C-alpha positions as CSV (number, residue, x, y, z in Angstrom):
1,M,123.9,116.1,99.4
2,K,121.4,113.9,101.2
3,I,118.5,112.7,99.1
4,V,115.4,110.9,100.4
5,V,113.4,108.9,97.9
6,L,109.8,108.0,98.9
7,V,109.0,104.4,97.8
8,K,105.6,102.8,98.2
9,Q,104.7,99.1,97.9
10,V,101.6,98.7,95.8
11,P,99.6,95.8,94.3
12,D,100.9,94.9,90.8
13,S,98.9,97.0,88.4
14,G,99.2,94.2,85.8
15,A,97.2,91.8,88.0
16,E,93.7,91.9,89.5
17,R,93.4,94.3,92.4
18,N,90.7,94.2,95.1
19,L,89.4,95.9,98.1
20,R,88.9,94.1,101.4
21,S,85.3,93.2,102.2
22,D,85.7,94.0,105.9
23,D,87.0,97.6,105.8
24,N,87.1,98.6,102.2
25,T,90.9,99.1,102.2
26,V,93.2,97.7,99.5
27,D,93.7,94.0,99.8
28,R,97.5,93.8,99.9
29,G,97.6,90.4,101.6
30,S,96.5,88.5,98.6
31,A,98.1,90.7,96.0
32,N,101.4,90.5,94.2
33,N,103.0,93.6,95.8
34,V,105.7,95.5,94.0
35,I,107.4,98.9,94.1
36,N,105.2,101.6,92.7
37,E,106.4,102.0,89.1
38,M,106.8,105.8,89.2
39,D,109.0,105.5,92.3
40,E,111.6,103.6,90.3
41,Y,112.1,106.6,88.1
42,A,112.5,108.7,91.3
43,I,115.1,106.3,92.5
44,E,117.0,106.4,89.2
45,E,116.9,110.2,89.1
46,A,118.2,110.4,92.7
47,L,121.1,108.1,91.8
48,Q,122.0,110.2,88.8
49,V,122.0,113.3,91.0
50,Q,124.2,111.5,93.5
51,E,126.6,110.6,90.7
52,Q,126.9,114.3,89.8
53,T,127.1,115.8,93.3
54,G,128.1,113.0,95.7
55,G,126.3,112.4,99.0
56,E,123.9,109.7,99.9
57,V,120.5,108.4,98.9
58,V,118.1,107.1,101.5
59,V,114.9,105.2,100.7
60,L,111.9,106.0,102.9
61,T,108.8,103.7,103.1
62,V,105.7,103.7,105.2
63,G,104.0,100.3,105.2
64,P,103.5,97.0,106.9
65,E,106.3,94.5,107.5
66,R,106.1,92.9,104.1
67,A,107.0,96.3,102.5
68,G,110.5,95.3,103.5
69,E,110.6,93.3,100.3
70,S,110.3,96.4,98.2
71,I,112.8,98.2,100.3
72,R,115.4,95.6,99.5
73,K,114.5,95.8,95.8
74,A,114.9,99.6,95.9
75,L,118.3,99.2,97.7
76,S,119.5,96.8,95.0
77,M,119.2,99.6,92.5
78,G,121.9,101.6,94.4
79,P,120.7,103.7,97.3
80,D,122.8,103.6,100.5
81,S,120.2,102.9,103.2
82,A,116.6,102.9,104.1
83,V,114.1,103.9,106.7
84,H,110.9,101.8,107.2
85,V,108.1,103.3,109.2
86,T,105.8,100.5,110.2
87,D,103.0,100.5,112.8
88,E,99.8,98.5,112.9
89,A,97.9,101.7,113.9
90,M,98.6,103.1,110.4
91,H,96.1,100.7,108.8
92,G,93.3,102.7,107.3
93,S,95.2,106.0,107.1
94,C,94.2,108.5,104.5
95,A,96.6,110.6,102.4
96,V,96.5,113.5,104.9
97,A,97.6,111.2,107.8
98,T,100.2,109.5,105.7
99,S,101.7,112.8,104.7
100,K,102.1,113.7,108.4
101,V,104.0,110.5,109.1
102,L,106.2,110.9,106.1
103,A,106.9,114.6,106.9
104,A,107.9,113.6,110.5
105,A,110.3,110.9,109.2
106,I,111.8,113.3,106.7
107,S,112.4,115.9,109.4
108,Q,114.5,113.4,111.3
109,I,116.6,112.5,108.3
110,K,117.1,116.2,107.3
111,P,117.6,115.8,103.6
112,D,118.5,118.4,101.0
113,L,116.2,116.9,98.4
114,I,113.1,114.7,98.6
115,M,112.1,112.8,95.5
116,C,109.1,110.7,94.7
117,G,106.9,109.5,91.8
118,A,104.2,111.8,90.6
119,E,101.5,109.3,91.6
120,S,101.0,105.8,93.0
121,T,99.2,103.2,90.9
122,D,96.9,102.2,93.8
123,G,95.7,105.7,94.8
124,R,96.5,108.0,91.9
125,V,95.6,111.1,93.8
126,Q,98.9,113.0,93.0
127,V,98.7,115.0,96.3
128,M,101.5,113.5,98.5
129,P,104.4,115.7,97.2
130,H,102.3,118.9,97.8
131,M,101.1,117.8,101.2
132,I,104.7,116.9,102.4
133,A,106.1,120.2,101.0
134,E,103.3,122.1,102.8
135,R,104.0,120.3,106.1
136,L,107.8,120.9,105.8
137,G,107.4,124.5,104.6
138,I,109.5,124.0,101.5
139,A,108.9,124.2,97.8
140,A,107.3,121.5,95.7
141,L,108.5,121.0,92.1
142,T,106.0,118.5,90.8
143,G,105.5,116.6,87.6
144,A,109.1,116.8,86.4
145,R,110.3,115.4,83.1
146,T,113.8,116.8,83.6
147,L,115.8,117.9,86.7
148,T,118.9,120.1,86.8
149,V,120.9,120.7,90.0
150,D,123.1,123.9,90.1
151,G,124.6,124.4,93.5
152,S,121.6,124.8,95.9
153,T,119.1,125.6,93.1
154,L,116.8,123.0,91.5
155,T,115.3,123.5,88.1
156,I,112.7,121.2,86.5
157,E,110.7,121.1,83.3
158,R,107.2,120.4,84.6
159,Q,105.3,118.3,82.1
160,T,101.9,119.6,81.1
161,E,99.2,118.7,78.6
162,D,100.4,121.6,76.3
163,G,104.2,121.1,76.7
164,Y,106.2,122.0,79.7
165,A,106.9,124.9,82.2
166,V,110.3,125.7,83.6
167,V,110.2,126.0,87.5
168,S,113.1,126.6,89.9
169,A,113.5,126.6,93.7
170,A,116.1,126.5,96.3
171,M,116.9,123.4,98.3
172,P,115.5,121.8,100.4
173,A,112.6,120.9,98.1
174,V,110.3,118.1,97.1
175,V,110.5,116.9,93.4
176,S,108.0,114.5,91.9
177,V,108.8,112.9,88.6
178,W,107.0,111.3,85.6
179,D,108.2,108.2,83.7
180,T,109.5,110.5,80.9
181,I,112.5,111.7,83.0
182,N,114.8,108.6,82.6
183,E,115.0,104.9,82.2
184,P,115.5,103.1,85.6
185,R,118.5,100.8,85.8
186,Y,118.1,97.0,86.4
187,P,119.5,95.8,89.7
188,S,122.7,93.8,89.1
189,F,123.6,90.6,90.9
190,K,126.2,92.5,92.8
191,G,123.6,95.1,93.7
192,I,121.1,92.5,94.9
193,M,123.7,90.9,97.2
194,A,124.9,94.2,98.5
195,A,121.3,95.3,99.3
196,K,121.1,92.5,101.9
197,K,123.8,94.2,104.0
198,K,122.6,97.8,103.6
199,P,121.2,99.4,106.8
200,V,117.4,99.6,107.2
201,A,116.2,101.6,110.2
202,T,112.7,100.6,111.5
203,K,110.6,103.3,113.1
204,S,107.2,103.3,114.8
205,L,104.8,106.2,115.3
206,A,106.1,106.6,118.8
207,D,109.6,107.1,117.4
208,L,108.2,109.9,115.3
209,G,106.2,111.5,118.1
210,I,102.9,110.9,116.4
211,P,99.9,109.7,118.4
212,T,97.9,106.8,117.1
213,S,94.7,108.9,117.1
214,D,96.2,111.0,114.3
215,V,96.3,108.0,111.9
216,G,94.3,105.0,110.9
217,F,90.5,105.0,110.6
218,D,90.2,107.3,113.7
219,G,92.4,110.0,112.1
220,A,91.2,109.6,108.5
221,T,89.7,112.6,106.8
222,S,88.2,110.4,104.1
223,T,87.1,106.8,104.0
224,V,85.7,104.4,101.4
225,V,82.1,103.6,102.5
226,E,81.1,101.2,99.7
227,H,82.7,99.4,96.7
228,S,81.6,97.0,94.0
229,K,83.2,95.2,91.1
230,R,83.2,96.8,87.7
231,P,80.2,95.4,85.8
232,P,81.0,93.1,82.9
233,R,81.3,94.7,79.5
234,Q,78.0,94.6,77.6
235,A,77.6,93.7,73.9
236,G,77.6,96.7,71.6
237,N,74.7,97.8,69.3
238,K,75.0,96.4,65.8
239,I,73.6,98.5,63.0
240,T,72.6,96.8,59.8
241,D,72.8,99.3,56.9
242,S,69.6,99.0,54.8
243,G,70.0,102.4,53.3
244,D,69.4,104.2,56.6
245,G,72.5,103.2,58.4
246,G,73.7,106.8,58.7
247,V,70.4,107.9,60.2
248,K,70.5,105.0,62.8
249,L,74.1,105.9,63.7
250,V,73.3,109.5,64.3
251,E,70.2,108.6,66.3
252,F,72.3,106.3,68.5
253,L,75.0,109.0,69.0
254,A,72.2,111.5,69.9
255,S,70.7,109.1,72.4
256,E,74.1,108.9,74.1
257,K,74.4,112.8,74.0
258,L,77.5,112.5,71.8
259,V,76.1,114.8,69.1
């Protein structure tokens, strides 16, 4: 079985994140960039499937040259190889354009299973698995908290607010996972050293047959037109109870339309 795991390099969610002032895109140059946390769970699940069924695990990343750091980190966990799609024309691409690039790269790899995190910490739109599945004409099993592989059939427990739903589909298919599905392994020293020698294929838009007009700002279906910093937190209202504290509290809640 061949498994592709989508990995995105994102600004560390534990540090301050900013948008660039010139084009309103995420400022990745000044950020501490890491693997999208949810993607680490996808990598771990892919490795567990590989341990059960054999085959290979390929990491796929779309991003600038510095995303190679996250590729090596992902490879140190155990995947066999990686594909890095990098092209300056991609800057400013929306999710729709990015899904087109990812789908084209996946079509060249020809995997049986595509895995990814349910969302990225920088965008949090949760649409990429569905878009890729639609472009490839295959099933999307999204929001998985468990995954079972039985021959060519995939079954997941899809996590919901009320519990879970059991969903099955035949391969090839896209599976996105939540952080409830497993506990990602830490890269060992041996894995870190081995990752330096694992093959990473670099592809451009031309290699994928995608014109530059389909991506970037020109091909974007949505753009950020304005942004501003979150305003500082204001001091709360202090109510001194002089026998009418309950009334004042209710009046405040009513003014905020909470009661």
